[in-house]
C-alpha positions as CSV (number, residue, x, y, z in Angstrom):
1,L,86.6,100.1,-15.9
2,N,86.1,100.0,-12.1
3,K,82.8,98.8,-10.7
4,T,81.3,101.1,-8.2
5,E,78.3,100.7,-5.8
6,L,77.2,104.4,-5.9
7,E,77.7,107.2,-8.4
8,K,76.6,110.9,-8.3
9,D,75.5,112.2,-11.7
10,L,73.8,115.6,-12.2
11,G,73.3,115.9,-8.4
12,I,71.5,112.6,-8.1
13,Y,73.0,109.5,-6.4
14,K,72.4,106.3,-8.2
15,S,73.2,102.8,-7.0
16,N,73.8,99.6,-9.0
17,D,70.3,98.3,-8.1
18,L,68.7,101.7,-9.2
19,K,67.3,102.3,-5.7
20,W,66.9,105.9,-4.4
21,K,67.8,105.1,-0.8
22,E,71.2,106.9,-0.8
23,H,69.8,109.9,-2.6
24,V,67.0,110.2,-0.1
25,Y,69.4,109.9,2.9
26,Y,71.6,112.6,1.4
27,A,68.6,115.0,1.0
28,I,67.4,114.3,4.5
29,G,70.8,115.0,5.9
30,K,71.1,118.2,4.0
31,A,67.7,119.4,5.2
32,N,68.5,118.6,8.8
33,K,71.7,120.6,8.6
34,N,69.8,123.6,7.2
35,L,67.2,123.3,9.9
36,S,69.9,123.1,12.6
37,M,71.4,126.3,11.3
38,I,68.1,128.1,11.4
39,K,67.4,126.9,14.9
40,K,70.8,128.1,16.1
41,S,70.5,131.5,14.6
42,F,67.2,132.5,16.4
43,Q,66.9,132.8,20.1
44,F,63.1,132.5,20.0
45,L,61.3,130.7,17.2
46,E,57.9,132.0,16.4
47,K,55.6,131.3,13.4
48,K,55.9,135.0,12.2
49,S,59.6,135.0,12.2
50,L,59.8,131.7,10.2
């Protein structure tokens, strides 16, 4: 078997040392991409429209 540093299982990234750092970075990146798409799709951002 090959040894890996990071594995994705059931949508969760796990590292050899069982730290959540990579999974959190992935979630933050995904959220930032979605926020960017929302910002680009509206010309004016108002509380009511969001």
